[in-house]
C-alpha positions as CSV (number, residue, x, y, z in Angstrom):
1,X,4.6,22.3,-38.3
2,X,2.0,19.5,-38.2
3,X,4.7,16.9,-37.7
4,X,6.2,18.8,-34.7
5,X,2.8,19.0,-33.0
6,X,2.3,15.3,-33.5
7,X,5.8,14.6,-32.1
8,X,5.1,16.8,-29.0
9,X,1.8,14.9,-28.5
10,X,3.6,11.5,-28.6
11,X,6.2,12.8,-26.1
12,X,3.4,14.1,-23.8
13,X,1.7,10.7,-23.9
14,X,4.9,8.9,-23.1
15,X,5.5,11.2,-20.1
16,X,1.9,10.5,-19.0
17,X,2.6,6.7,-19.2
18,X,5.9,7.2,-17.2
19,X,4.1,9.1,-14.5
20,X,1.3,6.4,-14.2
21,X,3.8,3.6,-13.9
22,X,5.9,5.5,-11.4
23,X,2.9,6.3,-9.3
24,X,1.9,2.6,-9.2
25,X,5.4,1.6,-8.2
26,X,5.4,4.2,-5.4
27,X,2.0,3.0,-4.1
28,X,3.4,-0.6,-4.1
29,X,6.5,0.5,-2.3
30,X,4.5,2.4,0.3
31,X,2.3,-0.7,0.8
32,X,5.4,-2.8,1.3
33,X,6.8,-0.5,3.9
34,X,3.5,-0.5,5.8
35,X,3.2,-4.3,5.6
36,X,6.7,-4.7,7.1
37,X,5.7,-2.3,9.9
38,X,2.7,-4.6,10.4
39,X,5.0,-7.6,10.6
40,X,7.0,-5.9,13.4
41,X,3.8,-5.2,15.4
42,X,2.5,-8.7,14.9
43,X,5.8,-10.2,15.9
44,X,5.7,-8.1,19.1
45,X,2.3,-9.5,19.9
46,X,3.5,-13.0,19.1
47,X,6.4,-12.5,21.5
48,X,4.0,-11.3,24.2
49,X,1.9,-14.5,23.8
50,X,5.1,-16.7,23.8
51,X,6.4,-14.9,26.9
52,X,3.3,-15.9,28.8
53,X,3.2,-12.9,31.2
54,X,-0.4,-12.0,31.9
55,X,-1.5,-8.6,33.2
56,X,-4.9,-7.1,34.0
57,X,-5.6,-4.0,31.8
58,X,-8.5,-1.6,32.1
59,X,-10.9,-0.7,29.2
60,X,-10.6,3.1,29.1
61,X,-12.2,4.4,25.9
62,X,-14.5,3.8,23.0
63,X,-13.1,4.5,19.5
64,X,-15.7,5.1,16.8
65,X,-15.0,3.7,13.3
66,X,-15.9,6.5,11.0
67,X,-15.5,4.5,7.8
68,X,-17.8,1.7,8.6
69,X,-21.5,1.6,8.9
70,X,-22.7,-1.5,10.8
71,X,-26.1,-2.9,11.5
72,X,-28.9,-0.6,10.3
73,X,-26.5,2.2,9.4
74,X,-25.0,2.6,12.8
75,X,-21.3,3.1,13.1
76,X,-19.3,0.4,14.8
77,X,-16.8,1.1,17.6
78,X,-13.8,-0.5,19.3
79,X,-13.0,-0.7,23.0
80,X,-9.5,0.2,23.9
81,X,-7.5,-0.9,26.9
82,X,-4.5,0.6,28.7
83,X,-2.0,-0.9,31.2
84,X,1.2,0.5,32.7
85,X,3.6,-2.0,34.3
86,X,5.8,-1.4,37.3
87,X,8.7,-0.2,35.2
88,X,6.5,2.5,33.6
89,X,6.1,0.8,30.2
90,X,2.6,1.6,28.8
91,X,0.6,-1.0,26.9
92,X,-2.5,-0.3,24.9
93,X,-4.6,-1.9,22.3
94,X,-8.1,-3.0,21.2
95,X,-9.9,-5.1,23.7
96,X,-13.0,-5.7,21.5
97,X,-13.8,-4.5,18.0
98,X,-16.8,-4.1,15.7
99,X,-19.3,-3.3,18.4
100,X,-22.6,-1.9,17.1
101,X,-24.4,-1.4,20.4
102,X,-23.4,1.9,22.0
103,X,-24.9,1.1,25.4
104,X,-23.0,-2.1,25.6
105,X,-19.8,-0.3,24.7
106,X,-20.4,2.3,27.3
107,X,-21.1,-0.4,30.0
108,X,-17.7,-1.9,29.4
109,X,-15.7,1.2,30.3
110,X,-13.7,0.5,33.5
111,X,-13.9,-3.3,33.2
112,X,-10.8,-5.4,33.3
113,X,-9.4,-7.5,30.6
114,X,-6.4,-10.0,30.7
115,X,-3.6,-9.2,28.3
116,X,-0.2,-10.8,27.4
117,X,2.7,-8.4,27.8
118,X,6.3,-8.8,26.6
119,X,8.1,-6.1,28.7
120,X,8.8,-3.9,25.6
121,X,5.4,-2.3,25.1
122,X,3.7,-5.1,23.0
123,X,0.5,-6.6,24.2
124,X,-2.5,-8.7,23.0
125,X,-5.7,-9.7,24.7
126,X,-5.6,-13.2,26.1
127,X,-7.5,-15.6,23.8
128,X,-6.7,-13.6,20.6
129,X,-4.3,-14.9,18.0
130,X,-1.9,-13.1,15.8
131,X,-1.9,-13.1,12.0
132,X,1.9,-13.1,11.6
133,X,1.9,-15.7,8.8
134,X,-0.6,-14.0,6.6
135,X,1.1,-10.6,7.1
136,X,4.5,-12.0,6.2
137,X,3.0,-13.6,3.1
138,X,1.4,-10.3,2.1
139,X,4.7,-8.5,2.7
140,X,6.5,-11.0,0.5
141,X,4.0,-10.6,-2.3
142,X,4.1,-6.8,-2.1
143,X,7.9,-6.9,-2.1
144,X,7.9,-9.0,-5.3
145,X,5.3,-6.7,-6.9
146,X,7.3,-3.6,-5.9
147,X,10.5,-5.0,-7.4
148,X,8.7,-6.0,-10.6
149,X,7.1,-2.5,-10.8
150,X,10.4,-0.7,-10.4
151,X,12.1,-3.0,-12.9
152,X,9.3,-2.4,-15.4
153,X,9.5,1.4,-14.8
154,X,13.3,1.3,-15.5
155,X,12.7,-0.8,-18.6
156,X,9.9,1.4,-19.8
157,X,11.7,4.7,-19.2
158,X,15.0,3.6,-20.8
159,X,14.0,1.3,-23.5
160,X,10.4,2.0,-24.5
161,X,11.0,5.7,-24.9
162,X,14.0,5.0,-27.1
163,X,11.9,2.5,-29.1
164,X,9.3,5.2,-29.7
165,X,12.0,7.7,-30.8
166,X,13.4,5.1,-33.2
167,X,10.0,4.6,-34.7
168,X,9.6,8.3,-35.2
169,X,13.0,8.6,-36.9
170,X,12.1,5.7,-39.2
171,X,8.8,7.4,-40.1
172,X,10.7,10.6,-40.8
173,X,13.1,8.8,-43.1
174,X,10.3,7.0,-45.0
175,X,8.4,10.3,-45.3
176,X,11.6,12.1,-46.6
177,X,12.1,9.3,-49.2
178,X,8.5,9.6,-50.4
179,X,8.8,13.3,-51.1
180,X,9.3,13.9,-54.8
181,X,10.6,17.3,-55.9
182,X,8.4,19.4,-58.2
183,X,8.9,18.7,-61.8
184,X,10.5,15.3,-61.2
185,X,8.7,12.2,-62.4
186,X,8.8,9.0,-60.6
187,X,10.0,6.0,-62.7
188,X,7.8,3.0,-62.8
189,X,9.3,-0.4,-62.3
190,X,8.1,-3.2,-64.5
């Protein structure tokens, strides 16, 4: 009975390891997908810059950043712009970010800002640069880590679990060989 409980505990630990490794792999895969989406967005901004078409957008709102606390515990905010071209395509984005002065942010509402547009809904403020290179590098690294995590999970599930079962069977065999029936005497080797 004691051996069965120990066997169940080992199996439970193995399943716990499986679930942790699978969770890590899923998080990496999710990060990879998100980074590829970021690549698409940054490529659109890069295309807008390369297209060279400049439009005048209006700063329309203040977006407060709830997760950050800026200077002296104040929350920072971002100014967002909007622009709709003649064909009805809407462009929007962040005109200025990390503002800690609420009065300044409020005074910017309604002001104009120049943006590059690409005709497909992608835009970026004139004077800003894209981070396409670093986002692509991050995507490649996350892809490699995701593939490695999935490969490790497959190895661990199919080979490590069997290895553990083989060790248990070997222990059972050794334990069975050590059991001496009542009344029998063990012979000593000289």
